Each structure stands twice: as C-alpha cells, then as structure tokens.
Steps between C-alpha positions, in 0.01 A plus 500: 500500500263740331342425166249648253208311353538536109167638464637815646767552244460800277265478208431124542278452194261203565276435207145436615207378325154556660211255438152536639282192555199456722553846653853410616818660377797269438853637472760299309859609550748430217835552661774383268851600362370819331342621814824434694692698234277794496501513878865625482537640145497880406299585190189364344434197260783414255697800642523361845849445626674350827781710617786358706329592833169372386647171392671465848156539666331269268754234542477533880117441497271223427144544396408474877758684700800731520742552770537852636872508429710448198675161505637427146862595435534780259737304300254224434233765403741665264592174327132420429431843382788486253396170382134591422469878464518643157582875481256688734411204725332174518181469286211261552640264245842521666321420830336200342837368403631569854191313642559195282865483607372442860626819661177595685453417852181294550312374797305625797646665813394229737655230280846673516449566874416142555825387326700764687362413844578118437868588420533758789559211761624740782216746442743787461368631164810388326595183308842339575749379232457144659120496462531633139745241420297225651185623308698469164594162600155405584380633161773271334765764442807463739713796421882524525608736791615763255179504314289517820724783630441685170118453537488618848725805426276612204173441687606682809479855340559695812745250643299486815365132462256357256157669601169455339579756228818319417307174485268650225824556296589125556153403393552690164851365420561159677174362651186394349212594731269225432773233520631651830147504649436141403827408657441688822158361539623142496824605713355737757802447722875521370659173427807475707644249257519732203830643399560870495739499199729255314762536752282345765664206674258256369673508163822355631599154372445338837199696608184305606646165446282236651179692443291621213539862376186647355573759226263758357654567155779423257745750647494336833519153331792611268691641793484154681585305177774746401713425808590159349342282758296195385139574534157327444217729422131388559247702276161480657168666446233609756232264351729202472405220752805273418709791568372546848511128564865479413602801710585306818717259310685788314574651832625158631733463207628849565595378856671190371695657209662781673738577239246602257274814506131408487286783348137545451329741266125529430447543127187723524601731775606797279613577148860416591395152619280459201778592261741238668233217478381591152808623319795349686385158596220477248306309772164334396462293816554528868666464725803557275861455608806673359865396608784750463877451541754769478232744389369288201175313463601128454176315554119532530203280570150513621298301758568394847757247394673411836760296316647809343617606849679190601 
C-alpha cells in the first residue's frame, strides 16, 4: 500500500539550529509536538488552528510516515474534534491536551509493518479474527466472543478484512505498540494453545484435565476458575530456579489428580500477570500456589512442598 513520508507533508516546520565548529556545519533538528501541530494547522502563531480535515490527517500520521489513504472513521475524528476544539478549531494548547491524553499515533513505519507481518500468518495482507484473538490472549487479555467481534467490526473500516491501515487503528485504540513488539519478538510463531476468546473449549469444566494449562493473564485464569471446577494455580517467575525445578512434579500431579485443573501463570509475563501476583495473591515468594474451589480462593502457600499435593 502506498504511503507518504511525513517530511513531505505541507508546511512541515522543522526548527533547525546551525552551529559551526572546525569549519563543519552541524544541523540539529528539533521535531516535537509543536512542529507536528504546525505541519497541519492553518494560520500562524497563536492564531493557528486545526480543522476537522487537518485533524484527521494529523491523527493518521506519525512523525515518520503517513499512509496514502484515509483510514480513520469519520465518526472517531468527529468525536475527537468535538472534545478538544473550541470555537474555530483546535489550538496549540488544545492539541497539547489531546497529546497528553494519548491520542497521537506514535512509532516508525517498520515497527508497525513488523508487527503486522508477524500477525499476517497466511501472507494475505489481512489479519484474521482468530489471529487477533490469540494476540490479545498472548498479551494477557482474553476477550469475550462479543467483545472480540465488536473490536474486529470497528477495526475493519471498509469491511474487507483487517488490512495494514485497519491495524494502525487497532494500534491506536486497543494495542500498545511496544508491548506488542516485545511479545512478538519472544513469540515469533503463533502459540497453537492460546484461546481465541472466552468461548474457547479450554474454559470448559472438564477441559485439559490430566495436564497443566498455561494462562497468560487474569481473564483466562478467571474463566477457568469461574466454571466452578477445583483448581490449583502455580505462580512462577522466569528467574525462579525452584519454580523450574518443581515443574516436572507439578505436571506429574496434574496427571494423577485428574479431577482438578492444574494451571500455571508466569507472574512477570505482562501487566495482567503482574497484577494477579501482586494485587490478588500478594505473593512475596515463589513458587506460589493457590487453590480454588467453586470459584473461590480457599488456600495458598509458597515453596515446593510436595506434602501439600498428597
């Protein structure tokens, strides 16, 4: 798909300072939020304003690139304009407020293309609902089927599949680019064991009995616990050697006690796992174990105490 380098956008005002030392000229570019604002605004100085159309173009670009097509829904742009514009448009101070609220698209083109390519498993230039659902699951957010359908429908502006332009919209509203890139770097191929949404079979009361289920966030864990089955959760951390040493025994117990769900969660994997470890279990040691019955936490302990499982 075509795209334009932002340096070609109209009146892109880059402030430059020129210094001369030893016969060589050094150019320092100061590109910030003001330069970004004035690139698209009409007027000069304090009188400069962003119109609706200019706002749309600005929101669709980063400091590094623009796509050669409009991709943001008009309804989204209109809502942003109404929220921040005062009278004759969006002023520099209004824009600063908009920026603080996190509405600007950030990042470089190759970073977005890298993330999109990793999710475009079939190489069709489109992201499927299944792939998107598994990405959310890998990031620790397993969505309900209804919520995932809503996100897919909102993202697919032209209703022709989620293409790269639609993905940029997702990056603005539902995905954090840096977090997504970090995840995709450590998971270059899709994890077949990840659920698509909360209606996936693995959340049934008898699913995965006899083996350990690894979850990637609280939503997944709560869906398993919420079905009422007895469950033992092992909280581990990537640096915890006792956690790794106990892993084979934990799997063995899962194969023995086949009426109980055995679940593993890594406490430092993402923000949702960290929240569970810190704010739900209040764990200060690892491995840490939590027992659930009929959806309620009934017992906890830490350390590889084999007697607890007998």
